[in-house]
TILOVEX-368285 format. One line per 5 residues: number of its first residue (from 1); their letters; for each residue z, y, x of C-alpha. Coordinates in Angstrom, 1 decimal. Each point is the difference from the previous one (the first is absolute). Layout:
% TILOVEX-368285
NUM = a = Z Y X | ...
//
This chain:
% TILOVEX-368285
1 = xxxxx = -12.0 9.1 14.9 | -3.7 -0.1 -0.6 | -2.4 0.0 2.9 | -2.6 2.7 0.7 | -2.8 -2.3 -1.3
6 = xxxxx = 1.9 -0.7 -3.2 | 0.6 3.7 -0.6 | -3.7 0.7 0.5 | -1.0 -2.8 -2.3 | 2.4 1.2 -2.7
11 = xxxxx = -1.2 3.6 0.5 | -3.7 -1.2 -0.4 | 0.8 -1.8 -3.2 | 2.0 3.0 -1.5 | -1.0 3.3 -1.5
16 = xxxxx = -1.4 1.5 3.2 | -2.1 -3.1 0.7 | -1.3 0.2 -3.5 | -0.7 3.7 0.4 | -2.1 -0.6 3.1
21 = xxxxx = -1.7 -3.1 -1.3 | -3.5 1.6 -0.5 | -2.0 2.3 2.2 | 0.1 3.1 -2.3 | 3.7 -0.2 -0.6
26 = xxxxx = 0.9 -0.7 3.7 | -1.9 3.1 1.1 | 2.5 2.8 0.4 | 3.1 -2.1 -0.2 | 0.2 -1.0 3.7
31 = xxxxx = 2.8 2.4 0.9 | 2.1 -0.6 -3.1 | -0.4 -3.8 0.1 | 0.8 0.0 3.8 | 3.1 2.0 -0.6
36 = xxxxx = 1.0 -2.2 -2.9 | -0.1 -3.1 2.2 | 1.6 1.9 2.9 | 2.9 1.0 -2.4 | 0.2 -3.7 -1.0
41 = xxxxx = 0.3 -1.0 3.6 | 2.5 2.8 0.6 | 2.2 -1.2 -2.8 | -0.1 -3.5 1.5 | 0.9 1.3 3.4
46 = xxxxx = -3.4 -1.0 1.5 | -1.7 3.4 0.5 | 1.2 0.8 3.5 | -3.0 -1.5 1.7 | -2.6 1.1 -2.5
51 = xxxxx = -2.0 3.2 0.5 | -1.9 2.0 -2.6 | -3.4 0.9 1.4 | -2.4 2.8 -1.2 | -3.6 -0.8 0.9
56 = xxxxx = -2.4 2.9 -0.3 | -3.7 0.4 0.5 | -1.7 -3.4 -0.5 | -2.4 -1.1 2.7 | -3.4 -0.4 -1.7
61 = xxxxx = -1.3 -3.5 -0.3 | 3.4 -1.6 0.2 | 0.5 -0.6 -3.8 | 2.4 2.9 -0.6 | -2.5 2.7 -1.2
66 = xxxxx = -2.2 2.6 1.5 | 0.7 1.2 3.5 | 2.9 2.4 0.1 | 0.8 -0.5 -3.7 | 3.3 -0.9 -1.6
71 = xxxxx = 3.6 -0.7 0.6 | 1.7 -3.4 -0.4 | 3.6 -1.1 0.4 | 1.2 -3.4 1.1 | 3.1 -1.6 1.5
76 = xxxxx = 0.1 -1.5 3.5 | 2.5 -2.7 1.0 | 0.0 -2.0 3.2 | -3.6 1.0 0.8 | -1.2 -1.0 -3.5
81 = xxxxx = -1.3 2.3 -2.7 | 1.3 -0.5 -3.5 | -2.4 1.7 -2.4 | 1.4 -0.2 -3.5 | -3.0 1.9 -1.5
86 = xxxxx = -2.8 -1.9 1.9 | -2.1 -0.6 -3.2 | -1.2 3.6 0.1 | -2.2 -1.0 2.9 | -0.9 -3.6 -1.0
91 = xxxxx = -0.2 -0.6 -3.7 | 0.1 -3.8 0.5 | 2.3 0.2 3.0 | 3.7 -0.9 0.1 | 2.4 2.2 -2.0
96 = xxxxx = 2.1 0.3 3.1 | -1.9 0.0 3.3 | 1.7 -1.1 3.2 | -1.8 0.3 3.3 | 0.6 0.9 3.6
101 = xxxxx = 0.9 3.7 0.2 | -2.7 0.7 2.6 | -2.6 -1.4 -2.4 | 0.8 2.5 -2.8 | 1.0 3.0 2.2
106 = xxxxx = -3.4 -0.3 1.8 | -1.7 0.9 -3.3 | 1.4 3.5 0.0 | -0.4 3.1 2.2 | 3.7 1.0 -0.2
111 = xxxxx = 3.0 -2.2 -0.4 | 3.6 1.2 -0.1 | 3.3 -1.7 -0.6 | 1.8 2.1 -2.6 | 3.8 0.2 -0.5
116 = xxxxx = 0.3 0.3 -3.8 | 3.4 1.7 0.5 | -1.4 2.7 2.2 | 0.0 3.6 -1.2 | -3.6 0.3 1.1
121 = xxxxx = -1.1 -2.1 -3.0 | 1.9 2.0 -2.6 | 0.2 3.8 0.3 | -0.6 1.3 -3.5 | 0.7 3.6 1.0
126 = xxxxx = -1.6 2.1 2.7 | -3.4 1.4 0.9 | -1.7 -3.5 -0.2 | 1.9 -2.2 -2.4 | 0.0 -3.7 0.8
131 = xxxxx = 0.8 -2.6 -2.7 | -1.1 -3.3 1.4 | 3.2 -2.0 -0.1 | 3.2 1.3 -1.8 | 3.4 -0.6 1.6
136 = xxxxx = 0.9 -2.2 -3.0 | -3.0 -2.3 0.6 | 2.1 -3.1 -0.1 | 0.4 0.5 -3.8 | -3.7 -0.9 -0.4
141 = xxxxx = 1.0 -3.7 0.0 | 1.7 0.7 -3.4 | -2.9 1.9 -1.5 | -2.9 -1.8 -1.6 | -3.5 0.7 1.5
146 = xxxxx = -1.5 2.4 0.6 | 3.4 1.0 1.3 | 0.4 3.6 -1.3 | 3.2 1.4 1.4 | 1.4 3.5 -0.8
151 = xxxxx = -1.8 2.9 1.7 | -2.5 -2.4 1.7 | -3.3 0.8 -1.6 | -2.2 -3.0 -0.3 | -3.5 0.6 1.4
156 = xxxxx = -1.9 -1.4 -3.0 | -3.1 1.9 1.2 | -0.2 -2.4 2.9 | -0.3 -3.0 -2.2 | -3.2 -1.6 -1.4
161 = xxxxx = -0.6 1.4 -3.5 | -0.2 -3.6 -1.3 | 3.5 -0.8 1.3 | 2.7 -0.5 -2.6 | 2.2 2.2 2.1
166 = xxxxx = -2.4 2.9 -0.2 | 1.4 0.8 -3.5 | 3.3 -1.9 -0.4 | 1.2 -0.6 -3.5 | 1.4 3.3 -1.4
171 = xxx = -2.4 2.2 1.9 | -2.2 2.1 -2.2 | -3.6 -1.2 -0.3
//
């Protein structure tokens, strides 16, 4: 059975690590890459003590964007942040950033542990449809980046226009 660190290293060397290797491509893939790694951990029976965090509203001057801007997704395990799309903030930084959770969470106005299996993150019907995380999110580990899953619209408009994911192969120019 591989260890957590071995799974993380393998993940970083795989398709998702490649997809988040540069700043433009990593921007906008934080939720999907985090879910892909969480699904990998789940398949290995190691996801029980890992929490998906939604970080919103950067605190200005803390290297995450303008004050109040943005949403970012990371995993937290044993008081440590595992940011599998860290390059979006630091072009020359590590592909996967690991740091004390307090250090990263203190850069955001709002932080929230999110259960990816909760109905609150996938309610495609109703007065205010929500399509953040589909109930079949674990399938993302079997889908190549950018991780398009059925009925889960990919927010390409949130990506940098120079990102290779902005217009994936097959999309009209």
